[in-house]
N, CA and C atoms of all chains as a GROMACS GRO file, in nm:
protein
  633
    1MET      N    1   7.223   8.046  10.722
    1MET     CA    2   7.156   8.123  10.809
    1MET      C    3   7.096   8.026  10.884
    2SER      N    4   7.114   7.972  11.070
    2SER     CA    5   7.004   7.894  11.087
    2SER      C    6   6.878   7.952  11.124
    3ARG      N    7   6.823   7.822  11.126
    3ARG     CA    8   6.679   7.836  11.135
    3ARG      C    9   6.619   7.928  11.242
    4ALA      N   10   6.690   7.957  11.302
    4ALA     CA   11   6.603   8.076  11.428
    4ALA      C   12   6.650   8.191  11.371
    5ASP      N   13   6.732   8.156  11.308
    5ASP     CA   14   6.763   8.344  11.235
    5ASP      C   15   6.601   8.344  11.134
    6ILE      N   16   6.644   8.237  11.040
    6ILE     CA   17   6.518   8.264  10.962
    6ILE      C   18   6.437   8.278  11.005
    7LEU      N   19   6.367   8.226  11.142
    7LEU     CA   20   6.230   8.256  11.199
    7LEU      C   21   6.223   8.410  11.277
    8LYS      N   22   6.330   8.406  11.292
    8LYS     CA   23   6.327   8.597  11.320
    8LYS      C   24   6.294   8.700  11.210
    9GLU      N   25   6.346   8.619  11.097
    9GLU     CA   26   6.309   8.666  11.014
    9GLU      C   27   6.220   8.694  10.908
   10VAL      N   28   6.125   8.577  10.953
   10VAL     CA   29   6.008   8.556  10.863
   10VAL      C   30   5.891   8.613  10.952
   11THR      N   31   5.928   8.642  11.086
   11THR     CA   32   5.875   8.656  11.177
   11THR      C   33   5.828   8.842  11.177
   12ASP      N   34   5.984   8.891  11.144
   12ASP     CA   35   6.004   9.037  11.091
   12ASP      C   36   5.851   9.047  10.982
   13ILE      N   37   5.899   8.966  10.871
   13ILE     CA   38   5.815   8.980  10.766
   13ILE      C   39   5.636   9.003  10.762
   14PHE      N   40   5.594   8.893  10.920
   14PHE     CA   41   5.517   8.894  10.952
   14PHE      C   42   5.425   8.984  10.967
   15ILE      N   43   5.531   9.058  11.088
   15ILE     CA   44   5.450   9.198  11.157
   15ILE      C   45   5.434   9.274  11.091
   16ASP      N   46   5.539   9.334  10.948
   16ASP     CA   47   5.547   9.396  10.856
   16ASP      C   48   5.409   9.415  10.759
   17VAL      N   49   5.368   9.297  10.689
   17VAL     CA   50   5.328   9.231  10.589
   17VAL      C   51   5.118   9.281  10.683
   18LEU      N   52   5.130   9.247  10.792
   18LEU     CA   53   4.993   9.244  10.842
   18LEU      C   54   5.032   9.340  10.986
   19ASP      N   55   5.080   9.395  10.962
   19ASP     CA   56   5.120   9.527  11.098
   19ASP      C   57   5.090   9.516  11.234
   20ASN      N   58   5.129   9.380  11.297
   20ASN     CA   59   5.130   9.340  11.436
   20ASN      C   60   5.247   9.315  11.482
   21GLU      N   61   5.260   9.415  11.546
   21GLU     CA   62   5.403   9.393  11.664
   21GLU      C   63   5.363   9.287  11.722
   22ASP      N   64   5.286   9.212  11.786
   22ASP     CA   65   5.248   9.151  11.897
   22ASP      C   66   5.288   8.996  11.847
   23ILE      N   67   5.294   8.995  11.702
   23ILE     CA   68   5.278   8.863  11.688
   23ILE      C   69   5.450   8.760  11.663
   24VAL      N   70   5.407   8.641  11.694
   24VAL     CA   71   5.521   8.603  11.794
   24VAL      C   72   5.517   8.432  11.708
   25LEU      N   73   5.598   8.344  11.636
   25LEU     CA   74   5.586   8.238  11.523
   25LEU      C   75   5.669   8.123  11.633
   26ASN      N   76   5.633   8.016  11.580
   26ASN     CA   77   5.700   7.912  11.644
   26ASN      C   78   5.629   7.812  11.534
   27ASP      N   79   5.719   7.650  11.535
   27ASP     CA   80   5.698   7.583  11.418
   27ASP      C   81   5.542   7.552  11.381
   28GLU      N   82   5.500   7.543  11.493
   28GLU     CA   83   5.352   7.507  11.513
   28GLU      C   84   5.257   7.582  11.490
   29THR      N   85   5.257   7.732  11.433
   29THR     CA   86   5.178   7.808  11.404
   29THR      C   87   5.111   7.814  11.306
   30GLN      N   88   5.008   7.826  11.324
   30GLN     CA   89   4.908   7.844  11.176
   30GLN      C   90   4.850   7.916  11.127
   31ALA      N   91   4.763   7.952  11.001
   31ALA     CA   92   4.726   8.056  10.985
   31ALA      C   93   4.566   8.096  11.031
   32LYS      N   94   4.524   7.971  11.144
   32LYS     CA   95   4.400   8.022  11.230
   32LYS      C   96   4.432   8.113  11.371
   33ASP      N   97   4.587   8.109  11.417
   33ASP     CA   98   4.626   8.110  11.531
   33ASP      C   99   4.724   8.263  11.495
   34VAL      N  100   4.699   8.311  11.381
   34VAL     CA  101   4.731   8.528  11.384
   34VAL      C  102   4.674   8.566  11.300
   35ASP      N  103   4.588   8.649  11.371
   35ASP     CA  104   4.515   8.725  11.353
   35ASP      C  105   4.525   8.813  11.233
   36ASP      N  106   4.448   8.837  11.110
   36ASP     CA  107   4.457   8.833  10.987
   36ASP      C  108   4.523   8.728  10.876
   37TRP      N  109   4.552   8.625  10.922
   37TRP     CA  110   4.662   8.555  10.808
   37TRP      C  111   4.516   8.478  10.720
   38ASP      N  112   4.467   8.578  10.632
   38ASP     CA  113   4.395   8.516  10.570
   38ASP      C  114   4.462   8.508  10.435
   39SER      N  115   4.358   8.463  10.308
   39SER     CA  116   4.369   8.375  10.180
   39SER      C  117   4.433   8.583  10.122
   40LEU      N  118   4.437   8.663  10.124
   40LEU     CA  119   4.483   8.783  10.052
   40LEU      C  120   4.567   8.815  10.126
   41ASN      N  121   4.610   8.793  10.238
   41ASN     CA  122   4.735   8.895  10.321
   41ASN      C  123   4.865   8.709  10.299
   42HIS      N  124   4.777   8.593  10.283
   42HIS     CA  125   4.883   8.532  10.285
   42HIS      C  126   5.000   8.537  10.158
   43ILE      N  127   4.922   8.575  10.041
   43ILE     CA  128   4.956   8.645   9.926
   43ILE      C  129   5.067   8.733   9.965
   44GLN      N  130   5.058   8.808  10.020
   44GLN     CA  131   5.127   8.918  10.050
   44GLN      C  132   5.269   8.897  10.135
   45LEU      N  133   5.219   8.747  10.232
   45LEU     CA  134   5.337   8.730  10.311
   45LEU      C  135   5.455   8.612  10.182
   46VAL      N  136   5.436   8.536  10.135
   46VAL     CA  137   5.474   8.487  10.081
   46VAL      C  138   5.540   8.560   9.942
   47VAL      N  139   5.498   8.662   9.867
   47VAL     CA  140   5.571   8.804   9.776
   47VAL      C  141   5.656   8.782   9.862
   48ALA      N  142   5.612   8.858   9.982
   48ALA     CA  143   5.771   8.915  10.095
   48ALA      C  144   5.865   8.846  10.128
   49ILE      N  145   5.790   8.700  10.152
   49ILE     CA  146   5.855   8.632  10.154
   49ILE      C  147   6.018   8.582  10.077
   50GLU      N  148   5.975   8.554   9.997
   50GLU     CA  149   6.028   8.525   9.790
   50GLU      C  150   6.097   8.628   9.770
   51LYS      N  151   6.034   8.830   9.800
   51LYS     CA  152   6.176   8.880   9.805
   51LYS      C  153   6.277   8.886   9.886
   52HIS      N  154   6.195   8.895  10.065
   52HIS     CA  155   6.309   8.905  10.113
   52HIS      C  156   6.435   8.810  10.088
   53PHE      N  157   6.416   8.674  10.088
   53PHE     CA  158   6.501   8.568  10.028
   53PHE      C  159   6.554   8.513   9.933
   54LYS      N  160   6.523   8.603   9.818
   54LYS     CA  161   6.562   8.640   9.728
   54LYS      C  162   6.533   8.415   9.684
   55ILE      N  163   6.374   8.402   9.706
   55ILE     CA  164   6.368   8.307   9.624
   55ILE      C  165   6.287   8.243   9.576
   56ARG      N  166   6.220   8.127   9.508
   56ARG     CA  167   6.113   8.138   9.450
   56ARG      C  168   6.027   8.004   9.499
   57PHE      N  169   5.942   8.004   9.532
   57PHE     CA  170   5.817   7.875   9.616
   57PHE      C  171   5.733   7.819   9.481
   58THR      N  172   5.678   7.713   9.463
   58THR     CA  173   5.628   7.650   9.333
   58THR      C  174   5.498   7.667   9.426
   59SER      N  175   5.389   7.631   9.357
   59SER     CA  176   5.241   7.669   9.438
   59SER      C  177   5.267   7.535   9.487
   60LYS      N  178   5.255   7.446   9.494
   60LYS     CA  179   5.278   7.329   9.542
   60LYS      C  180   5.331   7.290   9.625
   61GLU      N  181   5.444   7.371   9.593
   61GLU     CA  182   5.526   7.390   9.801
   61GLU      C  183   5.447   7.477   9.875
   62ILE      N  184   5.347   7.573   9.837
   62ILE     CA  185   5.307   7.660   9.946
   62ILE      C  186   5.119   7.559   9.966
   63GLN      N  187   5.107   7.513   9.882
   63GLN     CA  188   4.982   7.434   9.981
   63GLN      C  189   5.024   7.306  10.065
   64SER      N  190   5.115   7.277  10.037
   64SER     CA  191   5.205   7.155  10.152
   64SER      C  192   5.213   7.208  10.254
   65TRP      N  193   5.220   7.337  10.302
   65TRP     CA  194   5.268   7.367  10.417
   65TRP      C  195   5.129   7.361  10.499
   66ASN      N  196   5.150   7.311  10.636
   66ASN     CA  197   5.027   7.328  10.751
   66ASN      C  198   5.081   7.439  10.852
   67ASN      N  199   5.190   7.447  10.838
   67ASN     CA  200   5.231   7.563  10.966
   67ASN      C  201   5.318   7.580  10.933
   68VAL      N  202   5.349   7.684  11.029
   68VAL     CA  203   5.523   7.787  11.026
   68VAL      C  204   5.618   7.680  11.002
   69GLY      N  205   5.641   7.622  11.112
   69GLY     CA  206   5.753   7.506  11.063
   69GLY      C  207   5.810   7.449  10.957
   70GLU      N  208   5.728   7.381  10.895
   70GLU     CA  209   5.678   7.362  10.750
   70GLU      C  210   5.748   7.465  10.618
   71MET      N  211   5.682   7.594  10.651
   71MET     CA  212   5.754   7.702  10.582
   71MET      C  213   5.892   7.712  10.595
   72LEU      N  214   5.935   7.674  10.701
   72LEU     CA  215   6.046   7.692  10.748
   72LEU      C  216   6.143   7.611  10.690
   73ASN      N  217   6.067   7.481  10.685
   73ASN     CA  218   6.163   7.369  10.617
   73ASN      C  219   6.242   7.443  10.434
   74CYS      N  220   6.115   7.464  10.369
   74CYS     CA  221   6.103   7.475  10.295
   74CYS      C  222   6.146   7.557  10.250
   75ILE      N  223   6.187   7.679  10.319
   75ILE     CA  224   6.322   7.781  10.287
   75ILE      C  225   6.423   7.722  10.311
   76GLN      N  226   6.467   7.705  10.408
   76GLN     CA  227   6.607   7.579  10.418
   76GLN      C  228   6.692   7.508  10.322
   77GLU      N  229   6.544   7.433  10.217
   77GLU     CA  230   6.565   7.370  10.181
   77GLU      C  231   6.619   7.402  10.050
   78LYS      N  232   6.606   7.608  10.018
   78LYS     CA  233   6.623   7.670   9.931
   78LYS      C  234   6.745   7.711   9.932
   79GLY      N  235   6.816   7.675  10.015
   79GLY     CA  236   6.990   7.656  10.050
   79GLY      C  237   7.004   7.843  10.169
   80ILE      N  238   6.866   7.845  10.219
   80ILE     CA  239   6.922   8.000  10.308
   80ILE      C  240   7.004   7.943  10.394
   81MET      N  241   5.296   8.435   8.101
   81MET     CA  242   5.242   8.546   8.019
   81MET      C  243   5.289   8.701   8.059
   82PHE      N  244   5.318   8.689   8.142
   82PHE     CA  245   5.446   8.798   8.247
   82PHE      C  246   5.552   8.759   8.242
   83LYS      N  247   5.694   8.813   8.256
   83LYS     CA  248   5.825   8.750   8.256
   83LYS      C  249   5.879   8.903   8.291
   84THR      N  250   5.924   8.864   8.399
   84THR     CA  251   6.044   9.008   8.451
   84THR      C  252   6.106   9.116   8.329
   85ASP      N  253   6.110   9.218   8.310
   85ASP     CA  254   6.127   9.323   8.255
   85ASP      C  255   6.018   9.299   8.138
   86ASP      N  256   5.933   9.317   8.098
   86ASP     CA  257   5.819   9.305   8.025
   86ASP      C  258   5.809   9.463   8.041
   87ILE      N  259   5.748   9.506   7.942
   87ILE     CA  260   5.726   9.631   7.933
   87ILE      C  261   5.588   9.664   7.857
   88PHE      N  262   5.522   9.774   7.957
   88PHE     CA  263   5.378   9.838   7.887
   88PHE      C  264   5.403   9.961   7.874
   89THR      N  265   5.309  10.044   7.776
   89THR     CA  266   5.302  10.174   7.771
   89THR      C  267   5.150  10.154   7.747
   90ALA      N  268   5.107  10.303   7.786
   90ALA     CA  269   5.004  10.427   7.741
   90ALA      C  270   5.011  10.532   7.756
   91ASN      N  271   4.952  10.622   7.707
   91ASN     CA  272   4.931  10.735   7.663
   91ASN      C  273   4.807  10.783   7.747
   92PHE      N  274   4.783  10.834   7.831
   92PHE     CA  275   4.711  10.972   7.858
   92PHE      C  276   4.659  11.104   7.910
   93THR      N  277   4.568  11.145   7.822
   93THR     CA  278   4.521  11.236   7.853
   93THR      C  279   4.424  11.328   7.968
   94ILE      N  280   4.498  11.378   8.040
   94ILE     CA  281   4.374  11.482   8.101
   94ILE      C  282   4.272  11.551   8.046
   95SER      N  283   4.157  11.520   8.051
   95SER     CA  284   4.113  11.584   7.986
   95SER      C  285   3.980  11.656   8.046
   96ASP      N  286   3.896  11.800   8.052
   96ASP     CA  287   3.831  11.831   8.072
   96ASP      C  288   3.708  11.731   8.146
   97GLU      N  289   3.634  11.612   8.095
   97GLU     CA  290   3.584  11.524   8.090
   97GLU      C  291   3.618  11.458   8.215
   98ILE      N  292   3.770  11.424   8.204
   98ILE     CA  293   3.802  11.382   8.374
   98ILE      C  294   3.806  11.437   8.490
   99TYR      N  295   3.851  11.563   8.422
   99TYR     CA  296   3.855  11.672   8.582
   99TYR      C  297   3.737  11.710   8.608
  100ASN      N  298   3.675  11.774   8.554
  100ASN     CA  299   3.516  11.779   8.601
  100ASN      C  300   3.473  11.623   8.646
  101GLY      N  301   3.477  11.547   8.582
  101GLY     CA  302   3.381  11.428   8.617
  101GLY      C  303   3.482  11.342   8.799
  102PHE      N  304   3.576  11.406   8.756
  102PHE     CA  305   3.623  11.398   8.881
  102PHE      C  306   3.592  11.419   9.018
  103ILE      N  307   3.606  11.580   8.986
  103ILE     CA  308   3.522  11.628   9.063
  103ILE      C  309   3.360  11.639   9.148
  104SER      N  310   3.300  11.607   9.012
  104SER     CA  311   3.143  11.577   9.042
  104SER      C  312   3.152  11.456   9.126
  105VAL      N  313   3.240  11.346   9.134
  105VAL     CA  314   3.218  11.190   9.182
  105VAL      C  315   3.266  11.252   9.333
  106PHE      N  316   3.382  11.330   9.339
  106PHE     CA  317   3.438  11.288   9.450
  106PHE      C  318   3.405  11.435   9.534
  107GLN      N  319   3.406  11.589   9.485
  107GLN     CA  320   3.358  11.605   9.531
  107GLN      C  321   3.475  11.767   9.598
  108ASP      N  322   3.573  11.739   9.569
  108ASP     CA  323   3.742  11.782   9.639
  108ASP      C  324   3.756  11.893   9.505
  109LYS      N  325   3.711  12.030   9.564
  109LYS     CA  326   3.719  12.116   9.548
  109LYS      C  327   3.865  12.236   9.544
  110ASN      N  328   3.939  12.160   9.630
  110ASN     CA  329   4.044  12.261   9.712
  110ASN      C  330   4.098  12.340   9.644
  111PRO      N  331   4.081  12.488   9.654
  111PRO     CA  332   4.141  12.562   9.590
  111PRO      C  333   4.258  12.561   9.486
  112LEU      N  334   4.326  12.453   9.482
  112LEU     CA  335   4.460  12.381   9.433
  112LEU      C  336   4.449  12.364   9.279
  113HIS      N  337   4.268  12.282   9.324
  113HIS     CA  338   4.240  12.233   9.185
  113HIS      C  339   4.154  12.298   9.088
  114THR      N  340   4.115  12.434   9.160
  114THR     CA  341   3.966  12.481   9.110
  114THR      C  342   3.998  12.630   9.110
  115ASP      N  343   4.100  12.658   9.184
  115ASP     CA  344   4.107  12.850   9.174
  115ASP      C  345   4.257  12.857   9.131
  116HIS      N  346   4.244  12.926   8.983
  116HIS     CA  347   4.389  12.982   8.901
  116HIS      C  348   4.462  13.055   9.024
  117GLN      N  349   4.349  13.170   9.040
  117GLN     CA  350   4.469  13.250   9.168
  117GLN      C  351   4.558  13.155   9.241
  118PHE      N  352   4.465  13.144   9.338
  118PHE     CA  353   4.516  13.042   9.427
  118PHE      C  354   4.664  12.968   9.422
  119ALA      N  355   4.600  12.856   9.278
  119ALA     CA  356   4.724  12.778   9.268
  119ALA      C  357   4.842  12.874   9.216
  120ALA      N  358   4.819  13.014   9.146
  120ALA     CA  359   4.921  13.101   9.082
  120ALA      C  360   5.065  13.137   9.212
  121GLU      N  361   4.944  13.198   9.318
  121GLU     CA  362   5.009  13.173   9.455
  121GLU      C  363   5.036  13.090   9.478
  122LYS      N  364   5.079  12.956   9.468
  122LYS     CA  365   5.144  12.889   9.566
  122LYS      C  366   5.291  12.848   9.463
  123GLY      N  367   5.255  12.888   9.364
  123GLY     CA  368   5.397  12.870   9.237
  123GLY      C  369   5.306  12.809   9.120
  124PHE      N  370   5.240  12.696   9.137
  124PHE     CA  371   5.187  12.657   9.001
  124PHE      C  372   5.145  12.723   8.946
  125GLN      N  373   5.185  12.698   8.771
  125GLN     CA  374   5.097  12.747   8.655
  125GLN      C  375   4.951  12.766   8.601
  126SER      N  376   4.881  12.660   8.670
  126SER     CA  377   4.757  12.626   8.712
  126SER      C  378   4.715  12.575   8.776
  127VAL      N  379   4.602  12.581   8.727
  127VAL     CA  380   4.541  12.466   8.879
  127VAL      C  381   4.572  12.315   8.858
  128VAL      N  382   4.633  12.260   8.982
  128VAL     CA  383   4.671  12.168   8.968
  128VAL      C  384   4.521  12.036   8.999
  129MET      N  385   4.611  11.924   8.884
  129MET     CA  386   4.515  11.783   8.871
  129MET      C  387   4.527  11.687   8.978
  130HIS      N  388   4.432  11.640   9.041
  130HIS     CA  389   4.391  11.595   9.160
  130HIS      C  390   4.516  11.470   9.130
  131GLY      N  391   4.620  11.419   9.243
  131GLY     CA  392   4.648  11.337   9.192
  131GLY      C  393   4.613  11.185   9.163
  132ASN      N  394   4.482  11.165   9.218
  132ASN     CA  395   4.444  11.062   9.225
  132ASN      C  396   4.373  11.037   9.085
  133ILE      N  397   4.369  11.139   9.023
  133ILE     CA  398   4.332  11.119   8.861
  133ILE      C  399   4.386  11.003   8.804
  134LEU      N  400   4.547  11.039   8.812
  134LEU     CA  401   4.673  10.961   8.791
  134LEU      C  402   4.609  10.771   8.872
  135ASN      N  403   4.590  10.768   8.949
  135ASN     CA  404   4.513  10.637   8.996
  135ASN      C  405   4.387  10.558   8.904
  136GLY      N  406   4.318  10.670   8.875
  136GLY     CA  407   4.215  10.598   8.731
  136GLY      C  408   4.308  10.609   8.654
  137PHE      N  409   4.406  10.618   8.628
  137PHE     CA  410   4.445  10.554   8.513
  137PHE      C  411   4.512  10.426   8.531
  138LEU      N  412   4.588  10.448   8.599
  138LEU     CA  413   4.655  10.344   8.698
  138LEU      C  414   4.487  10.160   8.658
  139SER      N  415   4.401  10.215   8.687
  139SER     CA  416   4.293  10.119   8.741
  139SER      C  417   4.290  10.077   8.558
  140TYR      N  418   4.240  10.212   8.476
  140TYR     CA  419   4.228  10.140   8.362
  140TYR      C  420   4.327  10.092   8.288
  141PHE      N  421   4.495  10.098   8.332
  141PHE     CA  422   4.568   9.985   8.271
  141PHE      C  423   4.574   9.826   8.341
  142ILE      N  424   4.538   9.832   8.427
  142ILE     CA  425   4.543   9.710   8.514
  142ILE      C  426   4.382   9.655   8.452
  143GLY      N  427   4.297   9.709   8.384
  143GLY     CA  428   4.187   9.595   8.404
  143GLY      C  429   4.156   9.610   8.283
  144GLU      N  430   4.262   9.729   8.147
  144GLU     CA  431   4.197   9.735   8.020
  144GLU      C  432   4.314   9.688   7.945
  145CYS      N  433   4.439   9.692   8.039
  145CYS     CA  434   4.548   9.717   7.854
  145CYS      C  435   4.635   9.584   7.845
  146LEU      N  436   4.644   9.492   7.996
  146LEU     CA  437   4.693   9.407   8.018
  146LEU      C  438   4.660   9.273   7.929
  147PRO      N  439   4.731   9.190   7.907
  147PRO     CA  440   4.723   9.078   7.778
  147PRO      C  441   4.573   8.944   7.806
  148THR      N  442   4.504   9.002   7.987
  148THR     CA  443   4.464   8.932   8.003
  148THR      C  444   4.352   9.011   8.150
  149LYS      N  445   4.238   8.980   8.116
  149LYS     CA  446   4.122   9.022   8.239
  149LYS      C  447   4.117   8.990   8.354
  150ASN      N  448   4.177   8.900   8.361
  150ASN     CA  449   4.125   8.776   8.453
  150ASN      C  450   4.265   8.812   8.612
  151VAL      N  451   4.234   8.974   8.676
  151VAL     CA  452   4.353   9.068   8.725
  151VAL      C  453   4.282   9.118   8.826
  152ILE      N  454   4.327   9.078   8.964
  152ILE     CA  455   4.290   9.225   9.061
  152ILE      C  456   4.436   9.300   9.111
  153ILE      N  457   4.367   9.393   9.119
  153ILE     CA  458   4.469   9.460   9.197
  153ILE      C  459   4.484   9.425   9.385
  154HIS      N  460   4.600   9.377   9.399
  154HIS     CA  461   4.639   9.348   9.546
  154HIS      C  462   4.700   9.502   9.575
  155SER      N  463   4.803   9.542   9.590
  155SER     CA  464   4.818   9.679   9.619
  155SER      C  465   4.881   9.803   9.560
  156GLN      N  466   4.936   9.853   9.590
  156GLN     CA  467   5.010  10.010   9.502
  156GLN      C  468   5.055  10.065   9.606
  157GLU      N  469   5.166  10.163   9.557
  157GLU     CA  470   5.212  10.246   9.615
  157GLU      C  471   5.258  10.366   9.484
  158ILE      N  472   5.219  10.482   9.521
  158ILE     CA  473   5.262  10.610   9.414
  158ILE      C  474   5.332  10.759   9.484
  159GLN      N  475   5.415  10.766   9.405
  159GLN     CA  476   5.437  10.923   9.480
  159GLN      C  477   5.438  10.983   9.412
  160TYR      N  478   5.403  11.108   9.406
  160TYR     CA  479   5.382  11.227   9.330
  160TYR      C  480   5.502  11.327   9.284
  161LYS      N  481   5.528  11.359   9.208
  161LYS     CA  482   5.696  11.409   9.189
  161LYS      C  483   5.694  11.527   9.098
  162ASN      N  484   5.550  11.614   9.051
  162ASN     CA  485   5.547  11.774   9.021
  162ASN      C  486   5.378  11.751   8.897
  163ALA      N  487   5.330  11.851   8.967
  163ALA     CA  488   5.192  11.835   8.905
  163ALA      C  489   5.174  11.839   8.786
  164VAL      N  490   5.068  11.826   8.763
  164VAL     CA  491   5.008  11.785   8.662
  164VAL      C  492   4.922  11.865   8.614
  165TYR      N  493   4.886  11.921   8.515
  165TYR     CA  494   4.799  12.023   8.484
  165TYR      C  495   4.630  11.988   8.339
  166LEU      N  496   4.593  12.048   8.363
  166LEU     CA  497   4.463  11.994   8.263
  166LEU      C  498   4.530  12.043   8.117
  167LYS      N  499   4.501  11.892   8.056
  167LYS     CA  500   4.496  11.846   7.922
  167LYS      C  501   4.651  11.821   7.898
  168ASP      N  502   4.726  11.832   7.974
  168ASP     CA  503   4.806  11.759   7.981
  168ASP      C  504   4.828  11.644   7.931
  169THR      N  505   4.950  11.525   7.820
  169THR     CA  506   4.910  11.396   7.813
  169THR      C  507   5.077  11.337   7.834
  170LEU      N  508   4.997  11.232   7.925
  170LEU     CA  509   5.064  11.185   8.026
  170LEU      C  510   5.139  11.006   7.967
  171GLN      N  511   5.318  11.037   7.957
  171GLN     CA  512   5.353  10.885   7.907
  171GLN      C  513   5.338  10.799   8.006
  172PHE      N  514   5.284  10.627   7.995
  172PHE     CA  515   5.307  10.606   8.109
  172PHE      C  516   5.369  10.497   8.063
  173LYS      N  517   5.473  10.448   8.174
  173LYS     CA  518   5.552  10.292   8.099
  173LYS      C  519   5.512  10.193   8.268
  174ALA      N  520   5.532  10.033   8.230
  174ALA     CA  521   5.496   9.990   8.366
  174ALA      C  522   5.613   9.878   8.323
  175VAL      N  523   5.675   9.852   8.409
  175VAL     CA  524   5.794   9.748   8.404
  175VAL      C  525   5.764   9.626   8.486
  176VAL      N  526   5.771   9.467   8.436
  176VAL     CA  527   5.717   9.396   8.524
  176VAL      C  528   5.845   9.366   8.624
  177VAL      N  529   5.822   9.412   8.705
  177VAL     CA  530   5.985   9.350   8.862
  177VAL      C  531   5.987   9.236   8.860
  178GLY      N  532   5.870   9.138   8.919
  178GLY     CA  533   5.847   9.054   8.992
  178GLY      C  534   5.761   8.917   8.950
  179VAL      N  535   5.786   8.828   8.939
  179VAL     CA  536   5.692   8.750   8.917
  179VAL      C  537   5.649   8.680   9.007
  180TYR      N  538   5.563   8.635   9.064
  180TYR     CA  539   5.545   8.502   9.192
  180TYR      C  540   5.448   8.400   9.160
  181GLU      N  541   5.478   8.293   9.023
  181GLU     CA  542   5.410   8.199   8.988
  181GLU      C  543   5.332   8.128   9.154
  182SER      N  544   5.422   8.130   9.244
  182SER     CA  545   5.354   8.053   9.350
  182SER      C  546   5.190   8.108   9.392
  183VAL      N  547   5.188   8.236   9.402
  183VAL     CA  548   5.054   8.287   9.458
  183VAL      C  549   5.025   8.386   9.306
  184LYS      N  550   5.081   8.350   9.151
  184LYS     CA  551   4.975   8.417   9.082
  184LYS      C  552   5.001   8.554   9.108
  185ALA      N  553   5.117   8.614   9.134
  185ALA     CA  554   5.106   8.798   9.180
  185ALA      C  555   5.236   8.851   9.091
  186VAL      N  556   5.194   8.918   8.985
  186VAL     CA  557   5.275   9.034   8.899
  186VAL      C  558   5.295   9.145   9.029
  187GLU      N  559   5.428   9.174   8.984
  187GLU     CA  560   5.447   9.299   9.030
  187GLU      C  561   5.518   9.389   8.941
  188PHE      N  562   5.458   9.541   8.892
  188PHE     CA  563   5.525   9.644   8.823
  188PHE      C  564   5.567   9.754   8.862
  189LYS      N  565   5.728   9.858   8.808
  189LYS     CA  566   5.741   9.953   8.848
  189LYS      C  567   5.649  10.027   8.765
  190PHE      N  568   5.576  10.151   8.786
  190PHE     CA  569   5.572  10.255   8.658
  190PHE      C  570   5.599  10.397   8.714
  191ASP      N  571   5.578  10.460   8.595
  191ASP     CA  572   5.566  10.615   8.596
  191ASP      C  573   5.523  10.645   8.494
  192PHE      N  574   5.513  10.803   8.532
  192PHE     CA  575   5.378  10.901   8.423
  192PHE      C  576   5.511  10.967   8.433
  193LYS      N  577   5.510  11.042   8.292
  193LYS     CA  578   5.644  11.151   8.233
  193LYS      C  579   5.547  11.240   8.153
  194ASN      N  580   5.551  11.412   8.158
  194ASN     CA  581   5.485  11.431   8.134
  194ASN      C  582   5.533  11.497   7.976
  195SER      N  583   5.496  11.569   7.906
  195SER     CA  584   5.563  11.581   7.695
  195SER      C  585   5.683  11.624   7.730
  196GLU      N  586   5.747  11.664   7.913
  196GLU     CA  587   5.912  11.787   7.852
  196GLU      C  588   5.946  11.637   7.947
  197ALA      N  589   5.889  11.512   7.914
  197ALA     CA  590   5.958  11.402   7.938
  197ALA      C  591   5.999  11.409   8.108
  198LYS      N  592   5.953  11.494   8.193
  198LYS     CA  593   5.929  11.489   8.368
  198LYS      C  594   5.831  11.403   8.431
  199THR      N  595   5.967  11.309   8.525
  199THR     CA  596   5.840  11.221   8.625
  199THR      C  597   5.776  11.304   8.682
  200VAL      N  598   5.648  11.241   8.682
  200VAL     CA  599   5.561  11.335   8.734
  200VAL      C  600   5.525  11.251   8.876
  201ALA      N  601   5.494  11.123   8.775
  201ALA     CA  602   5.453  10.974   8.910
  201ALA      C  603   5.548  10.885   8.942
  202LYS      N  604   5.545  10.830   9.003
  202LYS     CA  605   5.606  10.675   9.004
  202LYS      C  606   5.549  10.577   9.060
  203GLY      N  607   5.537  10.478   9.124
  203GLY     CA  608   5.513  10.380   9.197
  203GLY      C  609   5.554  10.252   9.147
  204LYS      N  610   5.499  10.159   9.279
  204LYS     CA  611   5.508  10.035   9.247
  204LYS      C  612   5.350   9.970   9.235
  205ILE      N  613   5.328   9.855   9.191
  205ILE     CA  614   5.160   9.757   9.176
  205ILE      C  615   5.181   9.603   9.175
  206GLN      N  616   5.083   9.536   9.263
  206GLN     CA  617   5.135   9.432   9.226
  206GLN      C  618   4.925   9.364   9.196
  207ILE      N  619   4.962   9.260   9.116
  207ILE     CA  620   4.906   9.269   9.065
  207ILE      C  621   4.820   9.133   9.076
  208GLY      N  622   4.734   9.005   9.098
  208GLY     CA  623   4.677   8.878   9.114
  208GLY      C  624   4.619   8.863   9.001
  209LEU      N  625   4.639   8.702   8.931
  209LEU     CA  626   4.624   8.666   8.848
  209LEU      C  627   4.489   8.576   8.875
  210LEU      N  628   4.328   8.579   8.802
  210LEU     CA  629   4.268   8.551   8.856
  210LEU      C  630   4.270   8.400   8.803
  211SER      N  631   4.231   8.271   8.826
  211SER     CA  632   4.164   8.168   8.777
  211SER      C  633   4.078   8.141   8.729
   0.00000   0.00000   0.00000
């Protein structure tokens, strides 16, 4: 899957979980840039992404992410 | 602590105390729940128990029946399939369908069955494990 396709699917997950049709993500997007991307919603986002792509992250991996781009890198590294 | 396909079971009975307590606390006295004639006219054998009583049982299950007390409910969905009546004993079963170590979350699918083995409600619940 191309990085653009992964970004689109991740964006759809954000829109669904955060119930906000206006969300636009790019590599530099951080939690502070997205309304309601708080610690509890972060859990729901990670669970939804793991389910959608049928992958599992480690806690070390998710703690290393500083932005959406690093999240996408991690998804790609799992062979998606 | 939790593995996919782990199964947890419990039995819950809707006692007078639970039924009357629910009405007392939440004041939902809709005739479907309190008027036998009204319920009969709608095709039910007796007054129908509030669906959210089952959510109370779910709360008890998560809070008291799991191998750890370090839990918090993240989300839950429930579908009601058949009416539940006063004094019914429900067999509850929850199966672990997802373990998300990265965010310390566990997802269960659950169902409640009545004494005729008919599913009265089913759904999903996701919990978090507190550090």
